[in-house]
N, C-alpha and C positions, 0 to 999 in steps of 0.2 A: 555827688555833692551832698555833704551832710546837712542836717537840718539845724536851725538856729538853736533849738533846745539841746540837741546833742553837744553843741559847742559850748554851752554855758553850765553844764552839769558840774557840780562840785565833787570833790573826792569822796567816794563812798555813796554818792547819790545815784539812785537807779530809777528808771521809768517804771511806774506801776501800771499806768493806763494812758493811752494816746487816743484822744477823741478827734473826730473829723467833722468837717462841715458836710451836711447832707447834700446830695445832688439835687434834692427837691427844693432846696432854698433858691437855687438858680434856675429852676424850671422855666420861669417866664423869660429870662435872658436867653436860655437855650432855644426856646420856642421862637422868640422874636428874631434872634440871630439866624436861625434856620430859615425862617420866612424870608428875610432879606436876601440870603444866599440863593434860595430857590427862585425868588423874584428876579435876581440878577441874572441867573442862568437862563430863565425863561425869556427875559428881555433881550439877552444876547442871541438866543436861538431865533426869536421872532422879530428881530430888529427890522428886517425888510418889510414885514407885515405892518409894522408900526410907522412906516414911512421914513425911516432913517437908516443910514448905513454906519452911523457912528456907534462904536462900542462904549462910549463914555458913560451914558446913563446906566447901562448894564454893569459896568465896572464900578461905578459909585455905589450901586445897590449891593454888589458883591463885597466891596470893601467895608461898607457899613455893617453888613451882616457878620463878616469875619471879626471885626473889632468888637461887636457886642458879644459874640460867642466866646472869643478868646479872652476878653476881659473877665468874663464869669469864670472861665477855667483857671485863669491866673489867680483871681481872688480866692478860689477854693483851694488851690494848691499851696498858696502862701499863708494860709491861716493855720496856726498850730495851737492846740490846747492839750497840755500834758500835765498829768498828775504824777508827781514823783513821791518817793518816800519821805520827802521833807517839805515840798511846796507845790503850788499850782503855778504853771507858767503859761501865759498866752502871748502869741505873736501874730500880728496881722501886717500884711504889706510886703512888697517886693523891693521897691526902691525906697520909699518912705516907710519906715518900720515903726510900729507901735507895739511896745512890749509892756507887760505887767506881770509881776511876780508877787505871790503872797505865801508867806510861811504857813504851814498847816496849823500851827499853834494859834494863829490869828484868825482862822476861819470859824465863823459862828454858824453859818448855814449856807445851804445851796438851794436856790429856788429853781424849779423847773416849770416852765409854762409850755403847754402843748395845746394846740387847737385840735379840732376834730381831724383835719387832714394830717396834722403832726402825729396824732395817735395812730392813725391808719398806716402812715408811712414811716413811723418810728423816728421822728425828729422833733426838736423843740428848742426853745430859748432857755439858756442857763444863765443865772446870776449868782455869783459867789459873793456872799456878804461876810465881811470881816470886821474885826474891831477897829473902829475909826474910819473905815472906808470899805468900798466894795468894788469889784471888777465891773467894768461896763458889761451890759448884757451881751452874751455871745449868742448870736442868732443862728438858728438852723443847724444845731449840733445833732449829729446822728447818735442814736441810742442814749439820750440824756439820762434815763433812769439807771443805766449801767454805770455811767459816770458818777451819779449820786451814790450808788451802792459801793463802788470802789473807793470813793472819798470817805464814806462812813467807815469802811474797813481799815483804811490807812490812818484815818484820824483816831480811831480807837487804839491802834498800835502806838501812835505818837503820844497819846494821852497816857497810856500804860507805861511808856518809857520815862515820861517826865514826872509821874507820880512817885512820891517818896516811899 
């Protein structure tokens, strides 16, 4: 299955850099989901010690854990941030889709915010500011400084082509 960005590329447009959401952004969801799954397994194994033969409480814990874990995985897989030689494209969502595209000629700056943990694990929030509007903050992007460096390189090329 091809990505959304691959399906909307214009003639002659090519992908320069593809950013990803860091796994660290969803660490709490992964941890909480794993906790519920393990609690469900433990409740199922120890159900006779707990005074019940019903597997329903264990099943509920297991389902809650899987929903938390899988929702984080799906959110990560369905978020795209792509820098092409002409524009920046972002897409979030699987069923309900939110997309924003900004021509590189309209980009004024790219803000990168990294906490201490973000610097240690190389992730951060990215905000693309353009003339008249800006993209919503993209939270938990892996290697945000590499994205900024690639944007600078591509923007210089775009500016050089449009200069008389």
